[in-house]
Phi, psi and omega in degrees: 000316180293325176298315179298319177297323175290329176289319178293324181290323179296315176301316180300315180297319182291319180295325180291320176294322183297310182298322182290319176300319179292328184274343181262133178223140182250127175255118186290163177301138180085003181232165165226158184241130171272135184260139178220130184241126180306330182265324180258355181075204183281129179274135181293324181285120178262162175259131182271187180311138177122182178269140182223145169260132186221169177294141176300341180271355181268131175258156182230145176230136188267142178223129181285135177240004172262169184284127181244126183276139179223151187233149168232085192231164178290318185260164181296123179204126176063234176271007175267100196291323186217258179240107178252003176299165184214157179268145175217165178240143177279185180294337180269001181087010179284136179273139180225153173253126182250148168230142181212170174224151185208169169240148181220155174205148172270139186288122188304326178283355186244357192289340175292312176300323180295320180299313181295316180295325180258020165058045171082005175297146177288170178300322183287328176291318176295319180300312184292322186265340187236310187293305185300311181299323180282327175304316181298306193293316183282332175294316175312315181301320181288311184300324178298352179266001183242151173286154181296323177298324179285325179297321180270345184252227193287345178274001184307313181296319178293326177294312174313312176298318181294317180291323179295317175296318181293316177294318180301314179296319180298315188275341181305321183292347179260006181075020184242128182258127179244133180213176172050043178284133181214127176277113189262344174204140181226120184245142174228163180293161183305315181299317179292311178304318180292321178294325176291322177294318180296320176294319182290323177297312179305317174296318182295315175303316184295316187291322177299314180297319180299313180302311181301315178302310180299323178295321178296314179299319179298318185291317178298321178295318181289326175297309180301319184292325180290321174300314179302317181294318181295317179298319178300316183296322179289318178298319179296317176299314177295320177301313184294320178296318175301316180296318179297318179296315180299315177296323176299312178301319180300314179297323180288317180293322176293343181273342180278099184246162184298325179294316175300320176298311180303319181298307184301318176299320179294318181296318183295318184298320178299330183268316191242348186098232183281127185215158172230124180269122179259344179203187180296332184237005187252126179234129177248120181271169179299319183296314177301325181286326175295320185295328181289000000 
């Protein structure tokens, strides 16, 4: 009996450990767990980070609610196991091979709906079966609006922004947030690459020539302005000199009064006898008048 009791106790202990193990669940940081009971369906209350005790009949599925980096690249990188790059066409119909990276997360308030919509798939399964294929499909729609030269050149940042906004809007209705989309590598055939390089070189040369032309025009305008300023300065100086001379003459003429003339005549008579004063300093004597 003692042996039987010991066996029963051991069995109970083992079952207890098993039940406890099945009843404990750990939710990692940055994740939430959706609870599902075969009898009661999906529970609205999700489990947040940490250890939780649950019914052994309840199953849980994890979804990331923190930002997760994801890749679509040729080489193995992050969650890109092999070659996830994809082909797309520009507005001219030029074929390109694209590689990109993005971040995604499941919206905490909508993870139960995500679980139901995707029939119990885990977050990683949803990423691989739904997010990545649609990232590819919807990115192609945006890229098709741009010329290949713009995609490879100055419009890259604007295209990244346009793709990010478009994907964010598309995935939001599924309870998934997409952000930080970036085209990290774009490959084209050799002929297209050479044509684009030639176009870029021609544009750069044209821009350089335009800058040189504008510099020459600006210099010519500056030189003309200097000459104009110098000529104006000379004219102003001559005008000032003429005005000064005129003012001086006017002062001299204004100083010759009848009283001054009479005074000069009186002084001259005392010295020369009969005289005529014609100006403030001009004296005509009688002898000089006779000689005329």
